[in-house]
N, C-alpha and C positions, 0 to 999 in steps of 0.2 A: 787420503785416509791414514796412510802410514805415518805422516807427520803428526796428525791429530792423536793417534794412538801413542806415539812416542812421547809427545808432550804430556798426555794424560798419565803415562807411565812415570815420567820424571816427577810430576806433581804428586802422584800417589806415593812414590818412594820418599820424597821430601816430607810429606805429611806423616808417614809411618815413622821415619827417623825422628822427627820432632816429637811425636807422640811417645816414642820409647824413651827419649831423654826426659820428657815430662814425667813419665811413669817412674823412672829412676829417682828423680828429685822428690816425687811424692812418697816413694818408698823410704828414702832417707828421712824425710820429715816425719813419716809415721813411726819409724824406728826411734827417732828422738822423742816422739810424743808419748810413747808407751808409758803408762802409769801416771800420766798427767791428765788434767781436765780437757786438753785438746786432742786426746787420743781418738775419740769417736769421730770428730770432724776430719782429722788427718786420715783416718781409715776410709771415710766416705770419699775423700778426694782421691785416695789411692785406687779405690774401686772404680771411680768414674774415669780415671786415667787408663785403667786396664780395659774398660769398655771402649774407650776411644781408640786404643791400640788395636783391639779386635776389629773394630769397624774399619780402621785404616788398612789393616791386613786384608780384610775381605774386599775392600775397594781395589787394592793392588791386584789381588788374584783375579777379580772380575775384569779389570783393565787388561791384564796379561792374557786373558782367555782369547783363544783364536776367533771366537765369534763376537768379540767386542765390536760394537757399531758406533761408538761415540756417545757423547753425553746426551744427545737429543733422542736416542733410541730407547725410549721408555717402554714399559710393559704393554702399553696400548698399541704402539707401533708394531711390536713383535706379535701381539695377538692378531692384529689385522693381517699381517703377513701370513700367519699360519692359517687364516681363514680364506685366503684368496683362492679362487678357483683356477686350476691350471688352464692355460690357453686352449688346449685340446678339448676341454670340457665346456667351454663357453658357449658353443653353438648347439649343444644337445637340447633336445626337447624334454621338458619335464612334465 
């Protein structure tokens, strides 16, 4: 699992770094487009890049969380784990 978490961390860092570079480029394009007919579309691209950076940052924080269980540990698996009956309670009469 440690190798998987390390690989996921590296992937998340690369995605965040790429997203930050894209956001910088979109910011430069927006600055250049201010006052032109392409200002609105440049602004929309800058906002979308910012949203992607936020998502990549959240992904990295999730991967670095101590409770990270890998890509296949979705919410349904975690919900099932939280509903499991402890072994000591399995034999009780209801």
